[in-house]
C-alpha positions as CSV (number, residue, x, y, z in Angstrom):
1,K,-3.7,-10.7,-18.6
2,N,-6.0,-7.8,-18.3
3,F,-7.1,-8.1,-14.7
4,T,-9.0,-4.8,-14.7
5,S,-11.8,-6.3,-16.9
6,D,-12.4,-9.1,-14.5
7,N,-15.2,-7.9,-12.2
8,K,-15.5,-11.2,-10.3
9,Y,-13.7,-9.9,-7.3
10,E,-15.7,-9.1,-4.2
11,A,-13.5,-7.7,-1.6
12,A,-13.3,-4.8,0.9
13,V,-9.7,-3.8,1.0
14,S,-8.0,-2.1,3.9
15,I,-4.6,-0.5,3.0
16,I,-2.3,-0.4,6.0
17,I,0.4,2.3,6.0
18,T,2.8,2.9,8.9
19,Y,5.1,5.9,9.0
20,H,7.8,7.5,11.2
21,N,9.0,11.0,10.5
22,E,7.7,10.9,6.9
23,L,7.5,14.2,5.0
24,P,3.8,15.1,4.6
25,I,4.2,15.7,0.9
26,L,5.4,12.1,0.3
27,L,2.5,10.7,2.4
28,M,0.0,12.8,0.6
29,R,1.4,11.6,-2.7
30,T,1.0,8.0,-1.6
31,L,-2.6,8.7,-0.5
32,T,-3.3,10.5,-3.8
33,T,-2.2,7.5,-5.9
34,I,-4.2,5.2,-3.8
35,K,-7.3,7.3,-4.2
36,H,-7.0,7.8,-7.9
37,R,-5.6,4.4,-8.9
38,T,-7.6,2.0,-6.7
39,P,-11.1,1.1,-7.7
40,S,-13.5,2.6,-5.2
41,K,-15.6,-0.6,-5.1
42,Y,-12.6,-2.2,-3.4
43,L,-11.2,0.5,-1.1
44,K,-12.8,0.2,2.3
45,E,-10.2,2.3,4.2
46,V,-6.7,3.4,4.6
47,V,-5.4,2.6,8.1
48,L,-2.5,5.1,8.8
49,I,-0.3,4.4,11.8
50,N,2.0,7.1,13.2
51,D,4.9,5.2,14.8
52,K,5.6,8.0,17.3
53,S,7.1,10.6,14.8
54,S,9.1,13.5,16.2
55,F,6.8,16.0,14.5
56,N,3.1,15.9,14.3
57,I,1.4,15.9,10.8
58,T,-1.9,14.3,11.9
59,A,-4.1,17.4,11.3
60,E,-2.5,18.1,7.9
61,I,-2.9,14.5,6.7
62,A,-6.4,14.1,8.1
63,Q,-7.6,17.3,6.5
64,Y,-6.0,16.3,3.2
65,A,-7.6,12.8,3.3
66,H,-11.0,14.3,4.1
67,E,-10.7,16.8,1.2
68,Q,-9.8,14.0,-1.2
69,G,-12.5,11.7,0.1
70,I,-10.1,9.1,1.3
71,P,-11.6,6.9,4.0
72,L,-9.0,7.2,6.7
73,V,-8.5,5.5,10.1
74,Y,-5.7,7.2,12.0
75,L,-3.8,5.4,14.8
76,H,-1.0,6.7,16.9
77,N,1.6,4.7,18.8
78,E,2.4,6.1,22.3
79,Q,5.8,4.5,22.0
80,Q,7.7,3.6,18.9
81,L,6.9,0.0,17.9
82,G,8.7,-0.4,14.7
83,I,7.3,-1.2,11.3
84,A,6.3,-4.8,11.9
85,N,4.4,-4.2,15.2
86,S,2.9,-1.0,13.8
87,R,1.6,-3.0,10.7
88,R,0.3,-5.7,13.0
89,K,-1.6,-3.0,15.0
90,G,-3.0,-1.7,11.7
91,I,-4.1,-5.1,10.6
92,F,-6.0,-5.7,13.8
93,A,-7.7,-2.2,13.5
94,A,-8.7,-2.8,9.8
95,S,-12.3,-3.7,9.0
96,G,-11.8,-4.9,5.4
97,D,-11.7,-8.5,4.1
98,I,-8.2,-8.1,2.8
99,A,-5.3,-6.2,4.3
100,V,-2.7,-4.7,1.9
101,L,0.6,-3.4,3.4
102,L,2.2,-0.4,1.7
103,D,5.0,1.9,2.7
104,S,4.4,5.5,3.3
105,H,6.4,6.7,0.4
106,M,5.1,4.4,-2.4
107,E,3.0,5.2,-5.4
108,V,0.6,2.7,-6.9
109,N,0.0,2.4,-10.6
110,D,-3.3,1.9,-12.5
111,G,-4.4,-1.7,-12.2
112,W,-2.1,-2.4,-9.2
113,L,-4.8,-4.0,-7.0
114,E,-6.5,-6.4,-9.4
115,P,-3.5,-8.8,-9.8
116,L,-3.4,-9.1,-6.0
117,L,-7.1,-9.8,-5.8
118,H,-6.8,-12.3,-8.6
119,T,-4.0,-14.1,-6.8
120,L,-5.9,-14.3,-3.6
121,K,-9.0,-15.5,-5.4
122,T,-7.2,-18.3,-7.3
123,K,-4.8,-19.2,-4.5
124,P,-6.4,-18.2,-1.2
125,R,-3.4,-19.2,0.9
126,A,-0.9,-17.2,-1.3
127,L,1.2,-14.2,-0.4
128,A,1.7,-11.8,-3.2
129,I,4.7,-9.5,-3.0
130,P,5.1,-6.6,-5.4
131,L,8.3,-5.8,-7.2
132,I,8.9,-2.2,-6.5
133,H,9.8,0.3,-9.2
134,M,12.9,2.4,-8.5
135,S,12.4,6.1,-7.9
136,D,14.8,9.0,-8.4
137,E,16.0,10.0,-4.9
138,K,16.4,13.6,-6.0
139,F,13.2,14.3,-8.0
140,Y,11.1,11.3,-6.9
141,A,10.5,10.4,-10.6
142,I,9.5,6.8,-11.1
143,H,11.7,4.6,-13.4
144,S,9.2,2.0,-14.6
145,G,11.7,0.0,-16.6
146,T,13.7,-1.1,-13.6
147,V,12.5,-3.1,-10.6
148,A,14.1,-3.9,-7.2
149,S,13.0,-6.8,-5.1
150,P,14.5,-8.6,-2.1
151,Y,14.2,-11.8,-4.1
152,Y,16.3,-10.6,-7.0
153,I,20.0,-9.6,-6.7
154,R,20.2,-7.9,-10.1
155,M,18.0,-5.2,-11.7
156,Q,15.4,-6.6,-14.1
157,K,13.2,-5.1,-16.7
158,A,9.5,-5.5,-15.6
159,F,6.3,-3.7,-15.1
160,G,3.5,-4.6,-12.7
161,V,5.1,-7.9,-11.7
162,F,4.4,-9.9,-8.5
163,D,6.2,-12.7,-6.9
164,I,3.7,-15.4,-5.8
165,I,4.5,-17.5,-2.8
166,Q,2.2,-20.4,-2.3
167,T,1.8,-21.4,1.4
168,T,0.9,-24.8,2.6
169,G,-1.7,-26.0,5.0
């Protein structure tokens, strides 16, 4: 289905990213793909949480986000909280209608957000989990033909696929 042609979604999306000792270039690459591959009508903000990194990249990332026009909310943990608690902190700081959790070294593809919005519109109590494309650990190249997911033991051929978990209640 072509989700990008469906303009029926009304959502302000906060993207929550937590990091600890991430290379600035990887975080910038993540922010760049978010900026260029997320429709601006949906992107409310990127909430970035530094989980007490050993080195400080705040100024570098904040300047980059400003130059790129990325709406950024920057949070710092005074003690290391771990990914789950850092994400929770980011969710509470977010001002969007929908919170999307991403890792700090991910790249999003064109049309990545619309299937998530479609799922939440048609199944409001659903949780959509992306199947993540494998990347080359040496050159950071994306291998779009293979996908890894915690729900699949073996590698599968797929592109832009989401597992949908319907919750009850």
